N, C-alpha and C positions, 0 to 999 in steps of 0.2 A: 522473429525472434534474432538477437544478434548474439554471436559467442564473443566473448570477451575473457581477456587473461584476467582471470580471479586471482593469479597469483601475485600482481604487481603489489610495490608498496601502497597501502591503503591511503596514504597520506599524501601520494602524487597529487599534482593539480587536475582541475577539470579537465574532462573531455567530452564535448559535446556533440550532439546529433540534433539538430534544429528541424523542427515540423514547422515548416513554412504557414503562414496566417490563411492561406485558401486551399492547404491540404498536401501541398508538395511538401518534399523532404529534402533538405540541402544537407548533406553528411559533412561533418567538419573532422571528429576523429573518435567517433564509437560510442558514446553512450545519449541519453535519450533526453531532449528538450519538449518542448509544447507552447503550441500556438495560443497567443494572447495579444491584444494591441498595448502600445505604450502607456503607461498611465503615471500620473504622477505620484509616484510612491518611493520610500527609500528601499533599496536592497534589503532583502531579509533571507533568512534560509531556515527550514524545519528538517526534522528527521524522521524519516516512516521508517518502522520493525513491522514485522508481518510474520505470522505463522512459527512461534515461539512453540508450541505445542507442550506446554510445560506438564509433565505426566507421563511423556511418552517414553516406552521401553522398547529397545529393539538393538541389542548391540552389533549385528550385522548392517545394520543400517547405520545407526549412530551410536557409537560406546560412549560416546563424550555427551550424552543428552541432558546430562545435570549439570555441565558446565558453559553449555553454548550461550544461553541465554545472561549468567554472570559474567561472560567474557564480551558479549555485545553492551551492557550495561559500563563495563570496562573501556570499551572501545570507545562508545559515545561521550563519556566522561571526557575521555582523553582528547576530542576534538581540539586543536587549537583555537577554533575560533566556535562558541557555543551556540547551539540553534537557539531559535525565539522559542520553538516550540519542539514537542515530539508528540507523535501518533502511531499507536499500534492498530493495525488494519486488520485484526482479528485472528481467531484460533490461537488465544492467548494462552489455552490448555488444551490436554489432548483428551477426547472425547471417552466418558465413560457413563453408564448407566445406573451408576449409584449417586443420587443427588449429594450426599453428604461427601463423598471422594470428590465428586465437582467441585465443591465449595473447599475442601481443602486444597485442594491444587490453585484455585483462583486466590485463595488467601496466602499460599507459599510464593505465586508469581508475584500478587502485589508486594510482597515484602522484598523482594529479589529487586524490581524496579524501584522501591522506593529511594535506591542507592542513588538513583539518577541526580547528578545536580542539578539540571534544567527542572524547575519545580512545575511549569505547564506542560503536563503530559495529560494527552487524550486517548482514550480507549473505546475501541469497537469491537463488538462481537464476531468470531466465525462461526460457522455451523457447529464445531467442534464445542463449542460454550453453549449454544443458545437453542439450537435445534429441538433437542431433548425435551427443553421446558419452556419454550419460546420466549428463551432469554430472562426467565424469572431470577436464577442463581446471578447471571451478569448484573441485573439490574441492582441487585442485593448490593454487591460490592463494589461496582465501577457507575452506575447510575444509568440514563437514559440510553438506549440502542442507537437512537438516531438525534443529530443535534444540528445545529449551525452556529457559526461565528464568523465575525470580520477581521482580517487582522491587516494592517498596512495596506486598506483600499481594496484586498482582495476578500471575495465572499466564500467561504468555506462550508459544503454542506455534507453531514455523512448520513449515507442510506444505511438503513438494517435491509439487507436481502439473505437474512441467513436465520433469523427466530422463525419464519413459518418455514416449518418443515417440507413445504413442497418447493422452497426455494423459489418464493415470489417475495415482491416488494408490500404489493396488496394494493387496493383500490385507496385505502385511507391513509397511506403512507404517499401515495401518489398526490394525492389532493393537497396533503401538508407541504411536500415539495412545490409544487404547483405555486400554493400561497406564499411561502418562503421565497420565491425567486421573485414573485410578481412585483415586488417594490423595487427591484433594481431595473437599471438601464440595460437595455438590450446588448449593449458594448461592455457591460462592467466585466471583470476577469473573474470567473468562478471555478473555484476547484471541489471537484465531487470525490469524497473519499467511499469505497465500498469494500465487501470484503470479496465476495463472487464478481465476476466481469459481468458486466451489463449488456454484452453481445453474446452473440452462440459461437464460443471458443471452440469449445469439444463438448456438446451437452451428453453425449456418452458416457463421458466421464464425469457429469456434475459441473463440468467449467462453463457454466451458465446462467442467467437467471431467467426464469420462466415467462417472466413481465417486463425484461428488460428493455424490449422493443419500446414500449409504452413510456418506460422511463427516459430513454434516449429521444422519444420524439416531445417529451416536457422540455428536456434542454437543447432542442436544435433552434428554437429562434433565438436562443442567446448564441452572440459571435464568436465568445471568448471563453469555452468551456475547456477544462482538462480533466480526466479520471485517473486517479491512483487508487489501485486495489491490489490484492493480494493472492490468497487461496491457490494458485496454480505452483508456487515453490519455484517461480524462474522468472527472470526477465522475459516480458514481451511486450512488444509496439504496435499498436494498430489503430487504425483510422475508421472512425463510422462518421462520412462527412467531413464537415471541418473539426470534430470533437475526437481530441487525442485520448488514448487509453493505455496506461503503463503498468503494468504487474511489477511486482518485486519478487524478489528473492525471499526462500524462508529462512529461517535459524536454526532448524530441527533436520531436514534432510529435503535435498532436489528430488524433482518430480521429471520426467522424459517428456521431451516436447509434445505438444499438442496432438493428438491422433498416431504418435508414432510407431505403437506397438498395441496389440488387443487390449491390454489391461494397464490401468494406472497406478503400477508398483512403485515404490522409492527406489532409486538409484542407490544401489550398495556402497557404502564405507569403501574409501580407497585409502588404506593406510598409507600410500605413497604421497598421496594428495589429499592430508585429512582436512575438514571444513570446506572440501572444494564446492562450488555454489551454492555456499551460504553467506549471508552478510545482511546490510542495511544500506539504507541510501539516504542522501542528504538532498534536498530540493530547493535549490535557489531560485528566488525572485529577484530578477533583475531590475535596476531602475531606469526610469525613461530615457535617459541618456545612453546606457548600452544597450537598451533594445533598440534605440535608434542606430546606432554603431553597426547592428547586423541586419539594418533594414527591416526593423521593427517585426523579424520572424520569430522571435523566442525571447519572451520574458522571463521563462524558467530554463533552468538545466539542471541534469541530475547525474549526481556523482555516486558510483557504487564502492561501498568498503568493504570488500571482504574479510569475512570472518578468518583469524589467523591464530597462531599459536598465541598464547599468552606468554 
């Protein structure tokens, strides 16, 4: 995990950490890129938001819980270069045992993000959204919990590792994944979107997927795979072989570094540094010429946008 200055101007130009194609790491100036071969595609970028937890209440942790999501929507709308699409990687709402309250929170969330100017917005569930009803409410309001699509030569696949309350992807979904990937060339650029990490980051904190190793084994034959996920409420960068995994910050509260303390408790609100550790990120796909200029080491770059005062 890298400690970045979240107090900087959110519209500073990008600073990239590039992960080389064979798993090596080349540090440029701070944020994470990911490995993939050069491809004949135009440059594009998308925005990832995660862990908005709409409906959370806890003044000691975030007294601005009702404003963080609208702030994020306004910040994305203010980006000087609009993204091609936006993806929310889970925990759209905070958990509740009441099925009607769960749906009410989802409807409120949906109404707020309807103000996004970019119309191509994709939603994935987190365990707060889906584990208590196996994703039933989420599917009613947002559609399938797993899906795939192609964009400018990159194959995107969203995996559901939260609807099963035991934190498994499951044999049926793994078979679906294998079938979805089977039509691709082994060198095709692939982006995997999940909520939980696919590796054992901190199983004692539920920061793992029970059958994540099986999912990674399915992905391993493909040369250029990058995973973007949420769940852990902080940036984290990890390699399993040649596959890069990049965690996103939350929009509600930060959590401590993996395994750094006995319990996974939210970091208290700091009135002197409000919104510290909260934000979203822009992920840019570089074109073939840019990729070649950096020795083919990174066809993606990440820029973190801290959430600040409106």
